[in-house]
C-alpha positions as CSV (number, residue, x, y, z in Angstrom):
1,M,-29.9,19.6,-19.6
2,N,-29.5,16.4,-17.6
3,L,-29.9,14.3,-20.8
4,R,-27.1,16.2,-22.4
5,R,-24.9,15.7,-19.3
6,A,-25.7,12.0,-19.3
7,I,-24.8,11.6,-23.0
8,A,-21.5,13.5,-22.5
9,T,-20.6,11.3,-19.5
10,L,-21.5,8.1,-21.3
11,S,-19.6,9.0,-24.4
12,S,-16.5,10.1,-22.3
13,T,-16.7,6.8,-20.4
14,L,-16.9,4.8,-23.6
15,V,-13.9,6.6,-25.1
16,V,-11.8,5.9,-22.0
17,V,-12.8,2.3,-21.8
18,G,-12.4,1.8,-25.5
19,T,-8.9,3.2,-25.5
20,S,-7.9,1.1,-22.5
21,I,-9.1,-2.2,-23.9
22,A,-7.7,-1.6,-27.4
23,P,-4.3,-3.2,-26.7
24,V,-6.0,-6.3,-25.3
25,L,-8.1,-6.7,-28.5
26,A,-5.0,-6.3,-30.6
27,A,-3.2,-9.2,-28.9
28,D,-3.5,-12.2,-31.2
29,G,-2.1,-14.8,-28.8
30,K,1.3,-15.1,-30.5
31,R,4.4,-14.9,-28.4
32,D,6.7,-11.9,-28.9
33,D,10.4,-12.3,-29.5
34,G,12.2,-12.7,-26.2
35,D,8.9,-13.3,-24.3
36,E,9.5,-16.1,-21.9
37,P,6.7,-16.7,-19.5
38,G,7.7,-18.0,-16.1
39,V,6.3,-20.7,-13.9
40,A,2.8,-20.1,-12.6
41,M,2.5,-18.9,-9.1
42,S,0.5,-21.1,-6.7
43,T,-2.4,-19.7,-4.7
44,T,-0.5,-20.3,-1.4
45,T,2.5,-18.3,-2.7
46,A,0.3,-15.5,-3.9
47,I,-1.5,-15.2,-0.5
48,L,1.9,-15.3,1.2
49,L,3.4,-12.6,-0.9
50,F,0.4,-10.3,-1.3
51,V,-1.4,-10.7,2.0
52,L,0.7,-12.1,4.8
53,L,4.0,-10.4,4.0
54,P,2.6,-6.9,3.9
55,L,0.7,-7.6,7.2
56,A,3.9,-8.9,8.8
57,V,5.8,-5.8,7.7
58,S,3.1,-3.5,8.9
59,G,3.0,-5.3,12.3
60,L,6.8,-5.0,12.6
61,I,6.7,-1.3,11.9
62,A,3.9,-0.9,14.5
63,L,5.9,-2.9,17.0
64,F,9.0,-0.6,16.4
65,V,6.8,2.5,16.8
66,M,5.0,1.4,20.0
67,A,7.9,-0.4,21.7
68,P,9.6,2.7,23.2
69,G,6.3,3.5,25.1
70,W,6.4,0.2,26.8
71,T,9.7,0.8,28.6
72,K,10.0,2.3,32.1
73,G,12.3,5.1,30.9
74,A,9.8,6.4,28.4
75,K,7.0,6.3,31.0
76,D,9.1,8.3,33.5
77,S,9.9,11.0,30.9
78,L,6.3,11.8,30.1
79,Q,5.4,15.5,30.4
80,G,2.0,16.7,29.2
81,E,1.3,13.4,27.5
82,Y,4.3,13.8,25.1
83,L,7.7,12.3,25.4
84,D,10.1,15.0,26.4
85,D,13.7,15.2,25.4
86,P,15.7,13.2,28.0
87,T,18.8,15.2,27.3
88,R,17.1,18.4,28.6
89,R,15.6,16.7,31.7
90,Q,16.9,18.3,34.9
91,I,19.0,15.8,37.0
92,E,18.2,15.9,40.7
93,N,21.2,15.7,43.0
């Protein structure tokens, strides 16, 4: 039974891999009409765009989410470890 399952898994995997690499094997290196490759991207630019820029955006979002908790007004309005609605807070005379 395990041999039959292994053969089915292997054949399914080969079919999927074979269909996904078929377009690559069909490419003969000729340029298509209207195909204009651009200038190659440098390693520094690639690292900047795909590593540093997403980290900067994530850090900025984290800053915007955590910043309200750093203010005195937010700390004063804590009730039960959650920020309460300041519009519903009772004002003492």
